[in-house]
C-alpha positions as CSV (number, residue, x, y, z in Angstrom):
1,X,72.9,88.5,126.4
2,X,71.3,85.8,128.6
3,X,73.6,83.2,127.0
4,X,76.6,85.4,127.6
5,X,75.8,85.4,131.3
6,X,75.4,81.7,131.4
7,X,78.9,81.1,130.0
8,X,80.4,83.8,132.2
9,X,78.8,82.2,135.2
10,X,80.5,78.9,134.2
11,X,83.9,80.6,134.0
12,X,83.3,82.2,137.5
13,X,82.1,78.8,138.8
14,X,85.3,77.2,137.6
15,X,87.4,79.9,139.4
16,X,85.5,79.3,142.6
17,X,85.8,75.5,142.4
18,X,89.5,75.9,141.7
19,X,89.9,77.6,145.1
20,X,88.2,74.6,146.8
21,X,90.4,72.1,144.9
22,X,93.5,74.2,145.6
23,X,94.8,73.7,142.1
24,X,96.0,77.2,141.6
25,X,94.7,80.8,141.5
26,X,91.1,82.0,141.4
27,X,90.7,82.0,137.6
28,X,88.4,80.1,135.2
29,X,87.7,80.3,131.5
30,X,85.6,78.6,128.9
31,X,85.7,78.6,125.1
32,X,82.3,78.5,123.3
33,X,81.5,77.6,119.7
34,X,77.9,77.5,118.3
35,X,76.5,77.9,121.8
36,X,78.4,75.0,123.3
37,X,81.4,74.9,125.6
38,X,84.3,73.2,123.8
39,X,87.0,74.0,126.3
40,X,87.3,74.7,130.0
41,X,90.3,75.8,132.0
42,X,91.4,76.8,135.4
43,X,94.6,78.1,136.7
44,X,97.0,75.2,137.5
45,X,100.2,77.2,137.7
46,X,101.2,75.9,141.2
47,X,100.0,72.3,140.8
48,X,101.6,71.8,137.4
49,X,104.7,73.9,138.2
50,X,104.0,75.7,134.9
51,X,103.9,79.5,134.8
52,X,101.9,79.3,131.5
53,X,99.1,77.2,133.0
54,X,96.6,80.0,133.3
55,X,92.9,79.4,132.9
56,X,92.7,80.9,129.4
57,X,95.7,79.0,128.1
58,X,94.3,75.7,129.5
59,X,90.9,76.4,128.0
60,X,92.4,77.3,124.6
61,X,94.5,74.1,124.6
62,X,91.5,72.0,125.4
63,X,89.2,73.7,122.9
64,X,91.8,73.5,120.1
65,X,92.4,69.8,120.9
66,X,88.6,69.1,120.8
67,X,88.1,70.8,117.5
68,X,91.3,69.7,115.9
69,X,92.5,73.2,115.0
70,X,95.1,75.7,116.2
71,X,92.6,78.5,115.7
72,X,89.3,79.2,117.4
73,X,87.5,80.7,114.5
74,X,83.9,81.7,115.3
75,X,84.5,81.0,119.0
76,X,84.1,83.2,122.1
77,X,86.2,83.1,125.2
78,X,84.7,83.8,128.6
79,X,87.2,84.6,131.4
80,X,86.6,85.2,135.0
81,X,89.2,88.0,134.9
82,X,90.7,90.3,132.3
83,X,93.5,88.2,130.7
84,X,97.1,88.9,131.6
85,X,99.5,89.9,128.8
86,X,100.5,86.3,128.1
87,X,96.9,85.1,127.9
88,X,95.9,88.1,125.8
89,X,98.7,87.2,123.4
90,X,97.5,83.6,123.2
91,X,93.9,84.8,122.7
92,X,95.0,86.9,119.7
93,X,97.0,84.0,118.3
94,X,93.9,81.7,118.6
95,X,91.8,84.3,116.8
96,X,88.4,83.9,118.5
97,X,85.7,86.3,117.4
98,X,85.1,87.7,120.8
99,X,86.4,87.9,124.4
100,X,84.3,88.5,127.5
101,X,85.8,89.0,131.0
102,X,84.4,89.7,134.4
103,X,86.9,91.1,136.9
104,X,89.5,93.7,135.8
105,X,93.2,93.5,136.0
106,X,93.0,96.1,138.8
107,X,90.7,93.6,140.7
108,X,93.3,90.9,140.2
109,X,96.1,93.2,141.4
110,X,94.2,94.0,144.6
111,X,94.2,90.2,145.2
112,X,97.9,89.9,144.7
113,X,98.0,89.1,140.9
114,X,99.5,92.3,139.6
115,X,100.6,92.4,136.0
116,X,101.4,96.1,135.9
117,X,105.1,95.5,135.9
118,X,104.8,93.3,132.8
119,X,102.8,95.9,131.0
120,X,105.4,98.6,131.9
121,X,108.2,96.3,130.7
122,X,106.6,95.9,127.3
123,X,106.8,99.7,126.8
124,X,110.6,99.8,127.4
125,X,113.3,99.3,124.8
126,X,114.7,95.8,125.0
127,X,118.0,96.9,126.5
128,X,116.2,98.7,129.4
129,X,114.0,95.8,130.6
130,X,114.4,94.1,134.0
131,X,115.4,90.8,132.3
132,X,118.5,91.4,130.3
133,X,118.1,90.5,126.6
134,X,120.8,90.3,124.0
135,X,120.3,89.5,120.3
136,X,122.7,86.9,118.9
137,X,123.0,84.9,115.7
138,X,120.5,86.9,113.7
139,X,121.9,85.9,110.3
140,X,121.5,82.1,111.1
141,X,118.0,82.6,112.4
142,X,117.0,84.7,109.4
143,X,118.0,81.7,107.2
144,X,115.4,79.6,108.9
145,X,112.7,82.2,108.0
146,X,113.9,82.3,104.4
147,X,113.6,78.6,104.2
148,X,110.0,78.9,105.7
149,X,109.1,81.5,103.1
150,X,110.1,79.2,100.3
151,X,108.5,76.1,101.8
152,X,105.8,74.5,99.7
153,X,102.8,72.8,101.4
154,X,103.1,74.7,104.7
155,X,100.3,75.4,107.1
156,X,100.0,79.1,107.3
157,X,98.7,80.9,110.3
């Protein structure tokens, strides 16, 4: 438990430092493997003009690069705030063994980072969402999946 606090303190410290550096929002994250930090990230959305440059995403990218894998097997992620829907999806794809977070999504919303609309949109049928979506060329896309299924020597994930 003491070690968990140490890593969470590092994630919160990164969030605080990010405010001083004015790189983006007040978010920080670290990825830990075998008791060592293998990836750090802060929110750089506004400095990188990249809506995906959240702290967790940046930490995952650095950690995966450092260990030479697209999965974070036997790793833990410490985030200064409960991950947004995009980051939570990325965390599940990365497959760490555990996630720790400090502030809640309600805390983030009270600071102007409200993801509630995104959560509500996920629950709606595709044709009822705010951003219009229309499926086209399904047959052609299915052919690509069929090719994938029959591919030998592929890296599964």
